[in-house]
C-alpha positions as a printed Julia matrix, in Angstrom:
117×3 Matrix{Float64}:
 73.03  62.42   22.08
 74.39  64.46   19.3
 73.39  67.84   18.44
 73.66  69.08   14.79
 73.54  72.9    14.58
 74.6   75.86   12.97
 76.24  78.14   15.56
 74.4   81.53   13.94
 71.25  79.81   13.95
 68.45  81.31   16.59
 66.55  78.34   16.33
 69.68  76.09   16.92
 70.51  78.25   20.1
 66.86  77.65   21.44
 67.4   73.85   21.18
 70.88  74.15   22.96
 69.49  75.95   25.62
 66.52  73.94   26.08
 68.94  70.84   26.5
 71.01  72.81   29.18
 67.83  73.84   30.89
 66.75  70.24   30.94
 69.85  68.72   32.1
 70.45  66.74   29.03
 74.1   65.46   27.79
 75.2   66.11   24.38
 77.73  66.56   21.81
 77.62  69.57   19.48
 78.65  69.55   15.82
 78.61  72.4    13.75
 76.61  71.47   10.53
 79.19  73.62    8.3
 82.65  72.29    9.51
 81.09  69.01    9.7
 78.17  68.17    7.32
 76.31  65.17    7.52
 77.6   62.82    4.96
 75.52  60.73    2.52
 75.62  57.47    5.05
 74.65  59.15    8.15
 71.76  60.95    6.11
 70.52  57.57    4.86
 70.38  56.1     8.19
 69.01  58.98   10.17
 66.15  59.11    7.27
 65.37  55.5     7.46
 65.54  55.63   11.48
 63.25  58.75   11.96
 60.51  57.38    9.5
 59.92  61.21    8.1
 60.03  61.98    4.4
 63.58  63.19    3.13
 61.82  66.31    2.24
 61.83  66.97    5.9
 65.53  67.01    6.27
 65.71  69.98    3.59
 66.21  73.68    4.95
 63.18  74.87    3.0
 63.67  78.34    4.18
 67.31  78.55    3.36
 69.09  80.83    0.65
 70.75  77.65   -0.87
 67.39  76.01   -1.16
 66.0   79.2    -3.26
 69.05  79.67   -5.24
 68.87  75.96   -6.29
 65.25  76.13   -7.18
 64.71  73.08   -5.38
 60.94  73.64   -4.55
 60.52  72.8    -8.31
 63.13  70.13   -8.77
 62.42  67.82   -5.72
 59.49  66.21   -7.01
 61.59  64.64  -10.08
 64.44  63.26   -8.16
 65.06  60.17   -6.72
 65.65  59.42   -2.79
 68.98  58.55   -3.66
 69.53  61.7    -5.68
 68.21  64.13   -2.98
 70.51  62.49    0.02
 73.65  63.02   -2.17
 72.44  66.46   -2.86
 71.61  67.1     1.32
 75.17  65.55    1.77
 76.83  68.29   -0.51
 76.48  71.51    1.66
 74.98  71.32    5.69
 73.18  74.71    4.67
 70.68  72.61    2.85
 69.91  70.44    5.75
 67.18  71.54    8.5
 68.63  72.19   11.75
 68.93  71.69   14.41
 69.1   67.91   14.27
 69.03  65.59   17.51
 70.36  62.29   17.0
 70.03  59.5    19.83
 70.0   56.09   19.65
 66.4   55.86   19.38
 65.17  59.21   18.31
 66.1   61.54   15.36
 64.56  64.74   15.54
 64.57  67.27   13.07
 64.1   71.43   13.73
 63.25  72.38   16.54
 59.79  72.14   18.16
 59.8   72.28   22.37
 56.71  70.31   22.51
 57.96  67.41   20.37
 61.44  67.33   22.07
 59.78  67.26   25.57
 57.83  64.46   24.78
 60.55  62.35   22.76
 63.68  63.31   24.47
 64.9   61.1    27.54
 65.55  63.25   30.69
């Protein structure tokens, strides 16, 4: 499993603790130093079954600075993915990626149901 996180993010720390407490092996990847690229995002969005909007960090400064709340609806899927790939701070975190699961954000109940122990 791959945990894509921002080291200063309290929610990411909770997710990491949850994985550790449940004995789940994972690799960490810093979303700032090694942000997801366009191809990864395209694959993960398709596999997740979620709307691309779920992958945006809507509470982040960058999202607000770019006024994306008003712009996303008029953008194509391709444009949204390209934008996400430009800056890890635009991507909702943590992301947990495995062969059969893509989880966006940390909701303990959802992770408990979806993550193989």
